[in-house]
N, C-alpha and C positions, 0 to 999 in steps of 0.2 A: 373645616371638616363637615359641618352641617350642610353647607352648600354642596359639597361633593356627594354626600349621602342623598340629598334631595335629587340631584341630577341623576345619580345612579338608580334611585327608586323610580324616577320618571321613565328612564330608559327600560327598566325591567317591566314596568307596568305596560308600556306601549308594546314592547316585544312580546310579552306574555299574552296579552289579550289577542294580538294578531295571530300568534302561533296557535293558541288554544282554539280560536274560531276556525282557523284553517284546518286544524287536525279534525275537528268535528265534521267539516265539509268533506275532507278527504275520506273519513270513515264512511260517510254516506255514499260517496262515489265508489269506494272499494266494494261495498255491499252490492251496489247496482251492477258494477262490472262483473263481480263474481257470479251473481245470479243470471246475468245476461249470457255469459260465456261458459257457464257451469257444464261440465261433461255430463252426458246422459247417464253414465255409470253411477250407481247408487252406493258403491262400496266406500265406506267411510275413510278407509286408509287412502284410497285413490283421491278422494275429494280433499282430504287434508293435505296431501302431497301437492295437488293442483293449487290449492290456496297458498301454501308456503313457498312453492317454487315459481309460480306464475303470476299470482295476483298481488300478494303483499310486497314483493320486491319492486313493483312498478313505482317510479317516482311520481310525486304529486303532479308535476307538469304533464307527464305522460297520461296520468289518470284523467286529467281535465281534457286533454286532447282526445283521448279515447271516448270519454263520455260525450263530447261534442259530436263525434261521429255516430255514436249510439243514438243521440237525439235526432239525427237525420234519417234514421231507419223508419220504415213503414210502421213497425210496431210502436215506436215512441211517438211518431207523428200522430198516430191514432190516440195514444194516451194523452198527448197534449190537447188534441181536439176535444176529447172527453172532459179534460180538466177545464178547458175554456167554456165548454157548455155548462159546467157546474156554476157558472156566474160568480166566480170568486171576486171578492171586492179588491183583492190584490191586483188582479189584471185590469179590472174596471178602472181603478184609481190611476192606473198608469197608461190608460188608453191602449191596452194590448188586447186585440180582438182576433188575431189570426195566429195560426201555428208558426208561421214564418216570423211574425213579430216577437212571439214569445221565445222562439229558438234564438233569434238575434239578441234579445234582451239577456238571455242566459249566457250566450257566447261572450258578449261584451263584459258582463259582470264576472264571469268565471276568469276571463283574461285579466281583468283588473285585480281580482283577488290574488291570482297567481303572481302578478307583477309585484304587488305590495308585500305579499308573504315572502317572496324571494329576496326582496330588498331588505326586509327585516331579518330574515334568517341568515343571510350571507353578507349583509352590509355592515358597515362600521358607522358608529356615531362620530361625525366629523365636526361637531359643534366647536370644539377647541381649536381646530385647524382653520375654521372660517370666521371665528369670532370678530376679527378685525374688519373683514370685508362685508359681513352680513349682520344687519341689526336684528338680532333674535329677540322675539318676545318671550317672556317667561313661559316655560313649558314646551316651547318648540324644540324639536330635535331634528337635525339634518342627518339622514342616513345616506350613505353612498356605497355603491357597488358597481364595479366595471364602468366607471365614468358616468354613471347615472346617479342622480341624487334627488331626494325629495324631502321636503319639510313636513314633518308629522307633528300634530298637536292634538289637543282634546277634541277639536271639531273634526279633523280628518279621521281620528280614531273612532269617533262616534259614527261617521259616515261609513267607514270600512265595516264596522261591527254590524250596523243595520243592514247594509247590502249583503254581507256574507250570511247573516241569519235569514234574510229574505230569500236569497236564492237557494239556500239549504231547505227552507220550508217548501218553496215551490217545487224543487226537485223531489222531495218526499211526497208531496201531494200528487204530482204527475205519476210517480211510480206506483201509487195505490191503484190506479186504473188499469 
């Protein structure tokens, strides 16, 4: 029973951390998409209707796709250039010096975040199904969804968390300009 509780707690911890960080990122994207496409109308009732009917129902994957398109607009390319000119240590440490490099960096990391989040949100823990075929280290969890699988553990969870927090911070910083 203790082993089952430990396995369940490990799965909950992994799923919880990934979902929580993804929700924070989604909230940032929602606010940017809302403000980017906000109607000119200042009527609060209309703005609330716009938010409830057009912005909030958009799925996480669609928000990421839409944000990637927003990043390519002249307005956001200018914001990215201003951010890069601020000499952020984040971009310097990653040898990112052009708007195209930063856009590609965000595209790649947003896609990876979405892939992992969807695997966790919709996938199953298949450790018991593959226990005989795969030698699992303690703490490893194999999640599978639609014939795709991935082994997650403390290291991959740490990497996911750091990357998601990093791109969230960069997006917030770019949006300030």
